[in-house]
C-alpha positions as CSV (number, residue, x, y, z in Angstrom):
1,M,73.1,128.8,80.1
2,A,74.3,125.4,79.2
3,E,77.5,124.2,81.0
4,H,80.4,122.8,79.1
5,F,82.4,119.9,80.3
6,P,85.4,118.2,78.6
7,A,84.5,115.3,76.6
8,I,85.9,111.9,77.6
9,N,87.6,110.2,74.7
10,V,87.3,106.5,75.4
11,T,89.6,105.7,72.4
12,N,92.6,107.4,74.2
13,S,95.2,104.8,75.0
14,W,95.7,105.8,78.6
15,Q,91.9,105.4,79.3
16,K,91.8,102.2,77.6
17,N,94.9,100.9,79.6
18,L,93.3,102.1,82.9
19,A,90.0,100.3,81.9
20,V,92.0,97.1,81.6
21,L,93.6,97.5,84.9
22,I,90.3,98.1,86.6
23,D,89.0,94.8,85.0
24,H,91.8,93.0,86.9
25,V,91.4,94.6,90.2
26,K,89.8,91.5,91.8
27,S,92.2,89.1,90.2
28,N,95.7,87.8,91.2
29,T,96.9,89.1,87.9
30,F,96.5,92.8,89.1
31,P,100.0,93.3,90.2
32,D,101.4,92.2,86.7
33,C,98.7,94.3,85.0
34,L,99.5,97.3,87.2
35,V,103.3,97.0,86.1
36,E,102.2,96.9,82.5
37,Y,100.1,100.1,83.0
38,L,102.8,102.0,84.8
39,A,105.0,101.3,81.7
40,T,102.7,103.5,79.7
41,L,103.5,106.4,82.0
42,C,107.2,106.2,82.5
43,D,110.3,104.0,81.4
44,F,111.9,101.5,83.7
45,N,113.9,98.3,83.5
46,T,112.7,96.6,86.6
47,A,109.8,96.5,88.6
48,L,109.2,95.0,92.1
49,T,106.0,95.0,94.2
50,V,106.4,94.2,97.9
51,T,104.1,94.3,101.0
52,Y,105.7,95.2,104.4
53,K,103.7,94.1,107.4
54,K,104.6,94.6,111.1
55,S,106.4,91.7,112.7
56,F,106.7,89.8,109.3
57,K,109.3,89.7,106.6
58,P,108.4,91.5,103.3
59,I,106.3,89.5,100.8
60,I,107.0,89.8,97.1
61,L,103.7,90.2,95.0
62,Q,105.5,90.7,91.8
63,P,107.4,89.0,90.3
64,L,105.8,86.1,92.1
65,D,107.6,83.3,90.0
66,P,110.8,82.5,91.9
67,A,112.5,81.9,88.5
68,E,112.0,85.7,87.9
69,Q,113.5,86.7,91.2
70,S,117.2,87.5,91.2
71,Q,119.6,85.9,93.6
72,T,120.3,89.7,94.9
73,L,116.4,90.0,95.5
74,I,116.2,86.6,97.3
75,S,119.3,87.5,99.6
76,Y,117.6,91.0,100.2
77,I,114.6,89.3,101.7
78,D,116.1,86.1,103.2
79,N,119.2,87.5,104.7
80,G,117.6,90.6,106.1
81,Y,119.3,93.1,104.0
82,Y,115.9,94.9,103.7
83,L,116.3,96.0,107.3
84,L,119.1,98.3,106.1
85,D,117.1,99.7,103.1
86,P,116.3,103.4,103.1
87,L,112.9,102.3,101.7
88,F,112.2,100.0,104.5
89,N,112.9,102.8,107.1
90,A,110.7,105.2,105.1
91,V,107.9,102.7,105.4
92,Q,108.5,102.3,109.1
93,Q,108.3,106.2,109.4
94,G,104.9,106.3,107.8
95,I,106.0,107.9,104.5
96,S,103.7,107.5,101.6
97,G,103.2,108.8,98.0
98,V,105.7,108.8,95.0
99,V,109.3,109.1,96.3
100,R,112.7,108.5,94.8
101,V,115.1,106.4,96.9
102,A,117.8,108.9,96.4
103,E,115.7,111.5,98.3
104,I,115.2,109.3,101.3
105,S,118.6,107.7,101.6
106,P,121.4,108.7,103.9
107,D,123.9,111.2,102.7
108,S,126.6,108.6,102.2
109,F,124.4,105.8,100.9
110,Q,126.7,104.8,98.0
111,Q,129.5,104.4,100.4
112,S,127.4,102.2,102.8
113,E,128.0,98.6,103.2
114,F,124.3,97.8,102.3
115,F,125.0,99.6,99.0
116,E,128.3,97.7,98.3
117,N,127.1,94.4,99.5
118,C,123.5,94.2,98.1
119,Y,122.0,97.3,96.5
120,Q,124.6,97.8,93.7
121,Y,123.9,94.4,92.3
122,F,120.5,95.4,91.2
123,N,122.3,97.6,88.8
124,I,119.9,100.6,89.0
125,I,120.8,104.3,89.1
126,D,117.3,105.7,89.8
127,E,114.5,104.1,91.9
128,I,111.1,105.5,92.0
129,V,108.7,104.0,94.4
130,L,104.9,104.2,94.9
131,I,104.3,103.8,98.7
132,I,100.7,102.8,99.4
133,D,99.1,102.3,102.9
134,L,96.7,99.2,102.5
135,S,95.8,99.1,106.1
136,D,97.1,100.1,109.6
137,E,99.5,97.3,109.5
138,V,100.3,96.5,105.8
139,T,102.1,98.9,103.3
140,C,102.7,98.2,99.7
141,T,105.7,99.4,97.8
142,I,105.9,99.4,93.9
143,S,109.5,100.0,92.8
144,L,110.5,101.1,89.3
145,G,114.2,100.8,88.7
146,R,116.0,102.5,85.9
147,Q,119.3,101.1,84.7
148,P,122.2,103.3,83.3
149,S,120.8,103.0,79.7
150,L,117.7,105.0,80.8
151,G,119.2,107.6,83.0
152,T,117.3,109.3,85.8
153,I,113.4,109.8,85.6
154,T,112.2,112.9,84.0
155,R,110.1,115.6,85.5
156,G,107.2,114.7,83.2
157,E,107.4,111.0,84.1
158,L,107.4,111.8,87.7
159,R,104.5,114.2,87.5
160,A,102.4,111.5,85.6
161,L,103.1,109.0,88.4
162,Q,102.2,111.7,91.0
163,E,99.0,112.5,89.3
164,I,97.9,108.8,88.9
165,Y,99.0,107.8,92.4
166,P,95.4,108.4,94.1
167,V,93.8,106.3,91.5
168,I,96.5,103.5,91.7
169,S,96.3,103.7,95.6
170,A,92.4,103.2,95.5
171,L,92.7,100.2,93.0
172,F,95.3,98.5,95.0
173,R,93.5,98.7,98.2
174,Q,90.4,97.1,96.4
175,F,92.8,94.4,95.1
176,W,94.2,93.7,98.6
177,S,90.8,93.5,100.2
178,T,89.8,90.6,97.9
179,Q,93.3,88.9,97.3
180,S,95.4,89.4,100.4
181,G,94.5,85.9,101.8
182,Q,96.2,84.0,99.1
183,Y,99.6,85.7,100.2
184,V,99.4,84.6,104.0
185,Q,101.2,81.4,103.0
186,Y,104.2,83.4,102.3
187,E,104.4,85.3,105.6
188,Q,107.4,84.6,107.8
189,S,107.9,86.2,111.1
190,D,110.8,88.7,111.1
191,D,111.0,89.2,114.8
192,A,114.5,87.7,114.9
193,T,115.9,90.0,112.2
194,K,114.4,93.0,113.7
195,Q,115.8,92.0,117.0
196,A,119.3,91.5,115.4
197,L,119.6,95.2,114.9
198,K,118.4,96.0,118.4
199,S,120.6,93.4,120.1
200,F,123.8,93.7,118.1
201,G,126.5,94.6,120.6
202,S,124.3,94.0,123.6
203,G,126.4,93.3,126.7
204,V,129.4,95.1,125.1
205,L,128.2,98.4,124.0
206,T,126.3,101.0,125.9
207,Q,122.8,101.9,124.8
208,R,124.0,105.0,123.0
209,E,126.8,103.1,121.2
210,R,124.1,100.4,120.1
211,Q,122.0,103.3,118.8
212,I,125.0,104.6,116.9
213,T,126.0,101.4,115.6
214,E,122.6,100.7,114.1
215,L,122.8,104.1,112.3
216,V,126.3,103.3,111.1
217,V,125.2,99.9,109.8
218,K,122.3,101.5,107.8
219,G,124.9,103.7,106.0
220,N,124.6,107.1,108.0
221,S,127.7,109.3,108.0
222,S,128.9,110.9,111.3
223,Q,127.2,114.2,110.4
224,A,123.9,112.5,109.6
225,I,124.1,110.6,112.9
226,A,124.9,113.9,114.7
227,D,121.9,115.6,113.2
228,Q,119.5,112.8,114.0
229,L,120.6,112.5,117.7
230,N,121.1,116.2,118.1
231,I,124.7,115.7,119.2
232,S,128.1,117.0,117.9
233,V,130.0,115.2,115.1
234,G,133.0,115.1,117.5
235,T,130.9,113.1,120.0
236,V,129.8,110.8,117.2
237,K,133.3,110.2,116.2
238,V,134.4,109.3,119.8
239,H,131.5,106.9,120.1
240,R,132.5,105.2,116.8
241,K,136.1,104.9,118.0
242,N,134.9,103.2,121.2
243,I,132.5,100.9,119.3
244,H,135.3,99.8,117.0
245,A,137.6,99.1,120.1
246,K,134.8,97.1,121.9
247,M,133.8,95.1,118.9
248,H,137.3,94.4,117.8
249,T,136.8,96.1,114.4
250,S,138.7,98.9,112.6
251,T,136.5,99.7,109.7
252,Q,132.8,100.1,108.9
253,S,133.1,97.0,106.6
254,E,134.3,94.8,109.4
255,L,131.6,96.1,111.6
256,F,129.0,95.4,108.9
257,N,130.2,92.0,108.4
258,L,130.1,91.3,112.0
259,F,126.4,92.3,112.0
260,L,125.6,89.9,109.3
261,D,127.2,87.1,111.3
262,H,125.0,88.3,114.2
263,L,121.9,88.5,112.1
264,K,122.5,84.8,111.0
265,S,122.9,83.6,114.5
266,V,119.6,84.9,115.6
267,S,117.5,84.1,112.5
């Protein structure tokens, strides 16, 4: 009995678009072509492709032209705001796949100082990210931002990204294996900025207080901190009161600004 297989229609637009993308996989034009391909699967206003590598600041792969990079994006990298980004923390935890930033953010993210001082200026209400492990040390994120005019991503769009994710991951690894060398020139050590989070309040705060301060700066509520550290909310509030007293601050905003000053001093 003859077996029947579905016919491949090479005239279908998505297949033609994928073929174009494959054609560019060993070229430095691949990140831009990838964004164009993703635009055939879902709507977005902004796109950003970044690689994260241990002990180095993130490297922007797309848009590569500084003229196309907003001042907010430049500040996000150069001023170390990325350290407070829920996406950065998800990468550090080894999360991969297609995720929405809203699903990996702390419960009070929109009230966090990171949101108020940096993230809100991207003017996006929904951010969908393809997180791809390129090696044991390097992770790529492709962030698709939707501004208010588009609303949040639809189930159909999200499903389309999830279905194509394995293919995109394989292609991006092929691109990275041949083109990663050209991005080495952009690498900058971020040991100082990472150390800033660990050393903030050193000599003034106890180890537990510094741990809680880091979580506060990243936008976690007292309840979220209590859940993460397996302590009571009341204990967290006592620690926060002591932290403010020792750091001579009275609000989360003042504590955040004090951290930014510390970050600049060690960068």
